[in-house]
Structure formats: structure tokens, C-alpha cells
C-alpha positions as CSV (number, residue, x, y, z in Angstrom):
1,M,0.0,0.1,-0.1
2,S,1.2,3.6,-0.8
3,N,2.2,5.6,2.3
4,I,0.8,8.9,0.7
5,K,-2.6,10.3,1.7
6,Q,-5.5,10.0,-0.6
7,Q,-7.0,13.4,0.4
8,Y,-5.6,16.7,1.7
9,D,-8.8,17.6,3.8
10,S,-12.0,15.3,3.7
11,K,-14.2,18.3,4.0
12,L,-12.9,19.8,0.7
13,N,-14.2,18.1,-2.4
14,P,-13.3,17.9,-5.2
15,Q,-9.6,18.3,-4.8
16,A,-7.3,18.9,-7.8
17,G,-3.7,17.9,-7.7
18,V,-1.3,20.1,-9.8
19,D,2.2,19.4,-10.9
20,E,4.6,20.2,-13.6
21,A,7.5,18.4,-15.5
22,G,10.4,19.8,-17.3
23,R,11.4,23.0,-15.3
24,G,15.1,22.1,-15.3
25,C,15.6,21.1,-18.9
26,L,17.8,22.8,-21.5
27,A,15.1,22.1,-24.3
28,G,11.6,21.5,-24.8
29,P,8.3,22.8,-23.2
30,V,7.2,22.6,-19.6
31,F,4.1,20.4,-19.0
32,A,1.7,20.7,-16.2
33,A,-1.3,18.4,-15.3
34,A,-4.3,18.9,-13.1
35,V,-6.1,15.9,-11.8
36,I,-9.3,15.2,-9.7
37,L,-9.4,11.6,-8.4
38,P,-12.5,9.7,-7.4
39,K,-13.0,8.8,-3.7
40,S,-12.7,5.1,-4.6
41,L,-9.6,4.2,-6.4
42,P,-8.6,1.0,-8.3
43,K,-6.5,-1.3,-6.1
44,E,-3.4,-0.7,-8.3
45,L,-3.6,3.0,-8.1
46,Y,-4.2,3.0,-4.4
47,S,-1.2,0.9,-3.7
48,E,1.3,2.2,-6.2
49,L,0.6,5.8,-6.9
50,N,3.6,8.0,-5.9
51,D,5.8,10.7,-7.1
52,S,6.6,10.1,-10.6
53,K,10.4,10.3,-10.1
54,K,10.2,7.2,-7.8
55,I,8.3,5.1,-10.4
56,S,10.0,3.2,-13.3
57,P,9.1,4.4,-16.9
58,K,7.2,1.2,-17.4
59,K,5.1,1.6,-14.3
60,R,4.4,5.2,-15.0
61,G,3.0,4.1,-18.3
62,R,0.6,1.8,-16.8
63,L,-0.4,4.2,-14.0
64,K,-1.0,7.0,-16.7
65,L,-3.5,4.9,-18.4
66,L,-5.3,4.0,-15.0
67,I,-5.4,7.6,-13.9
68,E,-6.8,8.9,-17.2
69,E,-9.5,6.2,-17.2
70,C,-10.7,6.7,-13.4
71,A,-10.2,10.3,-12.8
72,V,-13.2,12.5,-12.3
73,A,-11.4,15.1,-14.4
74,Y,-7.8,15.8,-15.9
75,S,-6.1,18.1,-18.2
76,V,-2.5,18.2,-19.3
77,N,-1.0,21.4,-21.1
78,M,2.3,22.8,-22.2
79,V,4.0,26.2,-22.5
80,D,6.7,26.1,-25.1
81,N,10.5,27.2,-24.9
82,I,9.9,30.4,-26.7
83,T,7.5,31.5,-24.0
84,I,9.9,30.2,-21.4
85,D,12.6,32.5,-22.9
86,K,10.2,35.4,-22.7
87,I,8.7,35.0,-19.2
88,N,11.2,32.6,-17.6
89,I,10.5,29.0,-16.4
90,L,8.8,29.7,-13.2
91,N,6.1,31.9,-14.7
92,S,5.7,29.4,-17.6
93,S,5.3,26.5,-15.2
94,I,2.5,28.4,-13.4
95,Q,1.0,29.4,-16.6
96,A,0.9,25.7,-17.7
97,M,-0.7,24.9,-14.2
98,H,-3.3,27.6,-15.0
99,L,-4.1,26.3,-18.3
100,S,-4.5,22.9,-16.9
101,I,-6.8,23.9,-14.1
102,E,-8.8,26.2,-16.5
103,K,-9.6,23.0,-18.7
104,L,-10.9,20.8,-16.0
105,S,-14.3,19.7,-16.9
106,V,-15.1,19.9,-13.0
107,K,-14.3,22.9,-10.9
108,P,-12.2,21.9,-7.8
109,S,-13.0,23.2,-4.2
110,I,-9.2,23.4,-3.6
111,L,-5.9,23.1,-5.7
112,L,-3.1,21.1,-4.1
113,I,0.0,22.5,-5.7
114,D,3.4,20.7,-5.7
115,G,6.2,22.9,-4.5
116,P,6.3,26.4,-3.0
117,Y,5.4,28.6,-5.9
118,F,2.1,29.5,-7.3
119,K,-0.2,32.4,-8.3
120,Q,-3.9,32.6,-7.3
121,F,-6.1,31.1,-10.0
122,K,-9.4,32.9,-10.0
123,D,-11.4,32.3,-6.9
124,I,-10.2,28.6,-6.2
125,P,-8.2,28.3,-2.8
126,H,-5.0,26.6,-3.0
127,V,-2.3,25.3,-0.9
128,C,1.4,24.8,-1.8
129,I,3.0,21.6,-0.6
130,V,6.8,21.1,-0.9
131,K,7.4,17.4,-2.1
132,G,3.5,17.1,-2.3
133,D,3.9,14.5,-5.1
134,S,5.1,12.1,-2.4
135,K,2.5,13.2,0.1
136,Y,-1.0,13.3,-1.6
137,M,-2.4,11.1,-4.4
138,P,-4.1,13.8,-6.4
139,I,-0.7,15.6,-6.7
140,A,1.2,12.3,-7.4
141,A,-1.4,11.6,-10.2
142,A,-0.8,14.9,-11.8
143,S,3.1,14.4,-11.5
144,I,2.7,11.2,-13.5
145,L,0.4,12.7,-16.2
146,A,2.7,15.7,-16.7
147,K,5.9,13.4,-16.8
148,T,4.5,10.8,-19.0
149,H,2.9,13.3,-21.5
150,R,6.2,15.4,-21.7
151,D,8.3,12.2,-22.3
152,E,6.0,11.3,-25.1
153,Y,6.5,14.8,-26.6
154,M,10.3,14.7,-26.4
155,K,10.3,11.3,-27.9
156,K,8.5,12.7,-30.9
157,I,10.8,15.7,-31.4
158,H,13.9,13.4,-30.8
159,N,13.2,12.3,-34.4
160,E,13.8,15.6,-35.7
161,Y,17.2,16.1,-33.9
162,P,18.5,12.6,-33.0
163,E,21.9,13.7,-32.2
164,Y,20.6,15.4,-29.0
165,C,19.4,12.2,-27.6
166,W,16.1,13.6,-26.3
167,S,14.5,10.0,-26.4
168,N,16.8,9.2,-23.4
169,N,17.6,12.6,-21.7
170,K,14.1,14.2,-22.3
171,G,15.9,17.6,-22.7
172,Y,17.9,17.6,-19.5
173,A,21.6,18.4,-19.3
174,S,23.0,15.0,-19.8
175,A,26.7,14.6,-21.0
176,K,25.6,13.7,-24.6
177,H,23.0,16.4,-24.8
178,C,25.7,19.2,-23.7
179,Q,28.3,17.7,-26.1
180,A,25.7,17.9,-29.0
181,I,25.1,21.5,-28.2
182,E,28.7,22.1,-28.5
183,L,29.1,20.3,-31.6
184,H,25.7,21.5,-33.4
185,G,24.5,24.4,-31.5
186,H,21.0,25.1,-30.4
187,T,17.8,23.9,-32.1
188,P,14.5,25.7,-32.1
189,Y,13.4,23.7,-29.2
190,H,16.2,24.9,-26.9
191,R,15.8,27.5,-24.0
192,K,18.3,30.1,-24.7
193,S,18.1,32.2,-21.5
194,F,18.5,30.1,-18.6
195,H,19.6,32.4,-15.8
196,L,18.7,31.3,-12.2
197,K,17.7,34.8,-10.9
198,R,15.5,35.7,-13.9
199,Q,14.1,32.2,-13.6
200,L,12.8,32.7,-10.0
201,R,10.8,36.0,-10.9
202,M,7.0,35.6,-10.7
203,D,6.1,38.6,-12.9
204,F,3.8,37.3,-15.9
């Protein structure tokens, strides 16, 4: 059985978990997902749902299908590298989260946000939870959808630029990826303005 909680507050329903994938990458978009889970979960989800980083790719793929099949509502959206260069990765991550919440077919009573940063979305209350994807199932489900959808996207664009090995590194700064940038330069999918202080401003 998973050691993470199914709900944040039993008095507040429906609860949407919200998480992103791809903040620390050199290339590709950032993805975010919002997920509302049912009160009664399939046994496999209840026992195996966890932070996507703690789950093998094969298991993530299986759980992705279960989440999408049983969720009360879910939405996955991305913000591309061009926007990331314009408004920074933090603002882009929050924008992707907002898009995903906006497109939910059911309005949540509360948003459970993974990590310390978020901007108020309309009139829906939210709580930011550091390492929330290993504490609450709705956030864990969102982390799996964001991660799997982004991985699928990176595998597709890998075919355009195979020398960067995106099918393996998913745009992160692996040795092969960095070597390819040195040899071939940047692609249209690369983020060209990754400066730490700028990336942490919330000003969109």
C-alpha cells in the first residue's frame, strides 16, 4: 500500500492535484497536469501511486492509463520554450498549471500545488506543498501525467534532432546532450536564456 494520503482535507471536495514536469531542462516545453481523483480508487492506483520520479517508466505508463481512465477530471497542457525564454521557467510553469486547471471539466474546491510557488487562480483556494507529489495522491497523479505526456512529446521531437538524444535525456543536461549542443549548436526547441535569478521571478 502507498504511504501517501488520498486526500488533503476530507471536508474539501473535489480536490485537484497540480504538478509540472520539465522545469530544469535545456530543451523542450514545460508540461503541467491537473487531476481530480475519485473517492474510490482502483486497487493498483491506491497501492502504487507515488511521485513520478520514484516510479519506473514502465510503471508510470501503466499508471498513466489508469489515472486517465478513472479520474473524475484531468487536463494536461504545455508552455513552449519560446514563451519560457520570454517570461522565465517559473512563470511558464505556473502558466501551464493555470491552463490545466482552466480546462478541467469539473471545478475543484481546492488546488493542491506541488512545490512552494503558485499564483492565485481565479477564486479557487490553493495550498502549496513542498514534495507534495510524495504526500498526496492527487498531486502524485498529476506528476505522473505531466511527466509521461512530456516524455512522449520529447520522444517525438527526438526524431527531428536525434543527435541530442532527447528520447533518453528528455531535454535535461546529460553529457551527450551538452556535447551535442557544443558540436551542433541550439535547435528551435532549446531554451536560450536560462539564468537562475531571472528564472525565479514571478512577474507574468
